[in-house]
C-alpha positions as CSV (number, residue, x, y, z in Angstrom):
1,M,2.3,-20.9,-4.8
2,K,-0.1,-18.5,-3.1
3,T,0.2,-14.8,-3.9
4,V,-0.8,-12.0,-1.5
5,M,-1.3,-8.5,-2.9
6,V,-1.2,-5.2,-1.0
7,F,-2.0,-1.6,-2.2
8,G,-0.4,1.5,-0.9
9,T,1.7,4.7,-1.2
10,F,4.5,3.6,1.2
11,D,5.7,7.1,1.6
12,L,8.5,7.5,4.1
13,L,8.9,3.8,4.5
14,H,9.0,2.9,8.2
15,D,8.6,0.1,10.7
16,G,4.8,0.3,10.5
17,H,4.9,-0.4,6.8
18,V,7.4,-3.2,7.3
19,H,5.0,-4.6,10.0
20,F,2.1,-4.5,7.5
21,L,4.1,-6.1,4.8
22,S,5.4,-8.8,7.1
23,E,1.9,-9.7,8.4
24,A,0.5,-9.7,4.9
25,K,3.3,-12.1,3.7
26,K,2.2,-14.7,6.3
27,Y,-0.9,-15.4,4.2
28,G,1.1,-16.6,1.1
29,D,4.3,-17.5,-0.5
30,K,4.7,-14.4,-2.7
31,L,4.0,-10.8,-1.7
32,V,3.3,-8.3,-4.5
33,V,3.0,-4.6,-3.8
34,A,0.8,-2.5,-6.0
35,L,2.5,0.9,-5.5
36,A,0.4,4.1,-6.2
37,S,1.9,6.4,-8.7
38,D,2.5,10.1,-7.7
39,S,-0.5,11.2,-9.8
40,V,-2.8,8.7,-8.1
41,V,-1.6,9.8,-4.7
42,V,-2.4,13.4,-5.6
43,R,-5.8,12.4,-6.8
44,L,-6.6,10.4,-3.7
45,K,-4.8,12.4,-1.0
46,G,-4.7,15.9,-2.5
47,R,-0.9,16.1,-2.2
48,L,2.3,14.6,-3.6
49,P,4.1,12.1,-1.5
50,I,7.4,13.3,0.1
51,D,9.3,10.4,-1.5
52,S,9.2,10.2,-5.3
53,F,7.7,7.1,-7.0
54,E,11.2,5.9,-7.9
55,R,12.4,6.2,-4.3
56,R,9.3,4.5,-2.9
57,L,9.7,1.7,-5.5
58,N,13.4,1.2,-4.7
59,N,12.7,1.2,-0.9
60,L,10.2,-1.5,-1.3
61,K,12.4,-3.6,-3.6
62,S,15.2,-3.4,-1.1
63,L,13.0,-5.4,1.4
64,D,13.6,-9.1,1.4
65,L,10.0,-9.9,2.2
66,V,8.7,-8.1,-0.9
67,D,8.8,-10.4,-3.9
68,D,7.5,-8.0,-6.6
69,V,6.5,-4.3,-6.9
70,V,4.1,-3.3,-9.7
71,T,2.7,0.1,-10.5
72,G,-0.9,0.4,-9.3
73,D,-3.7,1.3,-11.6
74,K,-3.7,4.7,-13.3
75,T,-7.3,5.1,-12.5
76,P,-8.3,4.2,-8.9
77,G,-11.0,1.6,-8.8
78,S,-10.3,0.1,-12.2
79,W,-8.7,-3.0,-10.6
80,G,-6.6,-3.9,-13.7
81,V,-3.7,-4.8,-11.5
82,I,-5.8,-7.5,-9.9
83,D,-6.7,-8.9,-13.3
84,S,-3.0,-9.0,-14.3
85,I,-1.6,-10.4,-11.0
86,H,-4.4,-12.8,-10.1
87,P,-3.6,-12.8,-6.3
88,D,-5.0,-15.5,-4.0
89,S,-5.6,-12.9,-1.3
90,I,-5.4,-9.2,-0.7
91,A,-4.2,-7.6,2.6
92,L,-5.4,-4.2,3.5
93,G,-4.2,-1.9,6.2
94,Y,-6.4,-1.1,9.2
95,D,-7.0,2.4,7.7
96,Q,-8.0,1.3,4.2
97,K,-11.7,1.0,4.9
98,K,-12.8,2.9,1.9
99,L,-10.6,0.8,-0.4
100,A,-12.0,-2.3,1.2
101,S,-15.6,-1.4,0.4
102,E,-14.8,-0.4,-3.2
103,L,-12.8,-3.7,-3.6
104,K,-15.7,-5.7,-2.2
105,V,-18.1,-4.3,-4.7
106,F,-15.7,-5.1,-7.6
107,L,-14.9,-8.6,-6.4
108,D,-18.6,-9.4,-5.8
109,R,-19.7,-7.9,-9.2
110,E,-16.9,-9.8,-11.1
111,K,-17.5,-13.0,-9.0
112,I,-13.7,-13.1,-8.2
113,P,-13.1,-15.4,-5.1
114,I,-10.2,-13.5,-3.5
115,Q,-9.8,-13.6,0.3
116,V,-9.5,-10.0,1.7
117,F,-8.2,-9.4,5.2
118,F,-7.0,-6.6,7.4
119,V,-3.7,-6.2,9.1
120,G,-3.9,-4.4,12.4
121,P,-1.8,-1.3,13.2
122,Y,1.8,-1.3,14.3
123,R,2.1,-0.9,18.0
124,D,4.0,2.4,17.8
125,K,1.6,5.0,16.3
126,S,4.3,7.6,16.4
127,L,5.7,5.9,13.3
128,H,2.5,6.5,11.2
129,S,3.3,8.3,7.9
130,S,1.1,11.3,8.7
131,V,2.9,11.8,12.0
132,L,6.3,11.6,10.3
133,R,5.1,13.9,7.5
134,G,4.0,16.4,10.1
135,K,7.4,16.3,11.8
136,I,9.1,17.0,8.5
137,R,6.8,19.9,7.8
138,C,7.5,21.4,11.2
139,Q,11.2,21.1,10.6
140,E,10.8,22.9,7.3
141,D,8.8,25.7,8.9
142,V,11.6,26.2,11.5
143,R,14.2,26.6,8.7
144,I,12.1,29.3,6.9
């Protein structure tokens, strides 16, 4: 059985995320999501996600195409989650370039033969999380 792993925040789960997960799953039999904790999201993005960790976790678990959801590493770049899951391949989103370069350094250094590939963007860019987050903030500003 081939395992594909993905990393992400998956805030405001939308069709673009489902597209990414669906494309990633095509590369294996089992899809494992390493979900970033709220504290890691703050460290990486400088803000809390709109949806709590528990909500993001439950949203992902409700998708039939996701086989398992694990909490990502407490320290970004430590890659313990890779050591514990031992995926055959890792799918990255088209916008995860920095993660890709850090991951490549780790895999090369540790001589871990994992296939890494990118999934292209969903065709409807209006469904990107940053666009949705902006719309929510605009609605909040109107209510003030």
